[in-house]
C-alpha positions in Angstrom: 78.2 128.2 121.3 79.3 126.3 118.2 82.2 128.0 116.4 83.0 125.5 113.7 81.9 127.9 111.1 84.5 130.5 112.1 85.9 132.6 109.3 89.5 132.2 108.4 91.7 134.4 106.2 93.8 131.5 104.9 93.1 130.7 101.3 94.3 128.2 98.7 96.2 129.6 95.7 93.8 131.6 93.5 92.5 129.6 90.6 93.4 126.3 92.2 90.7 123.9 93.6 91.2 123.3 97.3 92.2 119.7 97.9 89.6 117.4 99.4 90.2 116.6 103.0 89.3 113.3 104.5 90.3 111.4 107.6 92.0 108.8 105.4 94.2 111.3 103.5 94.5 114.3 105.7 98.0 115.7 106.4 99.3 117.9 109.2 100.0 120.6 106.5 96.3 120.6 105.4 95.1 121.0 109.0 97.5 123.8 109.7 97.1 125.7 106.4 93.6 125.2 104.9 90.7 127.4 106.1 89.6 126.1 109.5 86.0 125.7 108.5 87.0 123.5 105.6 89.1 121.3 107.8 86.4 120.9 110.4 83.7 120.3 107.8 85.8 117.9 105.8 86.7 115.8 108.8 83.3 116.0 110.4 84.6 117.7 113.6 82.4 119.9 115.7 83.8 122.7 117.9 82.0 124.0 120.9 83.0 126.7 123.3 83.2 125.1 126.8 82.0 126.6 130.0 85.3 125.7 131.7 86.9 129.0 132.8 90.0 127.6 134.4 93.0 129.7 133.3 94.9 126.5 132.6 92.3 125.0 130.3 92.8 125.9 126.6 90.8 123.1 125.0 89.9 119.4 124.9 88.8 116.7 122.6 86.0 114.2 123.1 85.9 111.2 120.8 82.9 109.0 121.2 80.0 107.5 119.3 81.9 108.0 116.0 82.1 111.8 116.5 84.9 114.1 117.4 84.1 117.3 119.4 86.7 119.9 120.2 86.0 122.0 123.3 87.5 125.4 123.5 88.0 127.8 126.4 85.8 130.9 126.5 87.3 134.3 126.2 90.6 133.3 124.6 92.2 135.3 121.8 90.9 134.1 118.4 94.4 133.3 117.1 95.2 131.2 120.2 91.9 129.3 119.8 92.5 128.7 116.1 96.0 127.3 116.8 94.7 125.1 119.6 91.8 123.7 117.5 94.2 122.9 114.7 96.7 121.2 117.1 94.0 119.2 118.8 92.6 118.0 115.5 96.0 116.8 114.4 96.7 115.1 117.7 93.3 113.5 117.8 94.0 112.0 114.4 97.4 110.7 115.4 99.3 112.9 113.0 102.9 113.9 113.6 102.9 117.3 115.4 105.6 118.9 117.6 104.7 118.8 121.2 103.6 122.1 122.6 105.7 124.0 125.1 104.7 124.7 128.6 102.1 125.9 129.6 100.3 124.2 126.7 101.2 120.6 127.6 98.6 118.1 126.4 97.2 115.5 128.7 95.5 112.4 127.3 92.9 110.5 129.3 91.3 107.3 128.0 88.1 106.5 129.8 87.4 103.3 127.8 88.5 100.9 130.5 86.4 102.7 133.2 83.3 102.7 131.0 83.8 99.0 130.2 84.1 98.2 133.9 80.8 100.1 134.6 79.0 98.3 131.8 80.3 94.9 133.1 79.0 95.7 136.6 75.6 96.7 135.3 
């Protein structure tokens, strides 16, 4: 299930054009305040509901082949999912965000070295 077209009640000021959002100019404030669909579309990020049902899994990010995909946990509250998506987008772009409290600690795993080793052995 792709949820990147989720509706969002956040709006820019009436009568003002919404600022363009690009990876080169995006700010944490834009990610946290613009409509989620606009953020995801502008940054070319896809969101997919994962099949992972572990109670400790809230979401993940896969970056590869020039694409960023956010994986969300099924059955979570829409507000929690929205917040996690926004946080993961900001983190994946290396923007300054406050670390999340427990139990929402973020773990980073870079598989680049493991993949390079497998390719070298092939």
